[in-house]
C-alpha angles and dihedrals in degrees: 000000000000125000091252094051093055095046112094113243132208117253138177125239113208117195099218097202092057093049115101096187095249090146095218095122091051094049095049094046106113094201099039088241091149132067135173111260124233091224125084126234123225091276092054098253129126108241137212118255137187112250090214101256143046102054114137098182095248094140095222089131092052096047093045096051115098092201113089112236095358092120131036125181115211114206116187118235113251114227110213128188107261104237095193089054092051089048092052090050092050092051094049093048 
């Protein structure tokens, strides 16, 4: 497994039954990570869906969507080494 494969990546979650197929999220995505599905949601609209790669977590899809809560962007928490904790351990040792 390479380093990039093990690193958690951001990804959008599109609630298909809230999507009205306006296409705004697809148009604003810098990396073309979204596409319109061929399936219909419960309201009879095609809906946007994540293709599975390419999301950088910019949130453009979220901000361009006129439907509240139709899109969420999940961005993994970065765990950084705590420099102050290391400094305290060095001083004690």
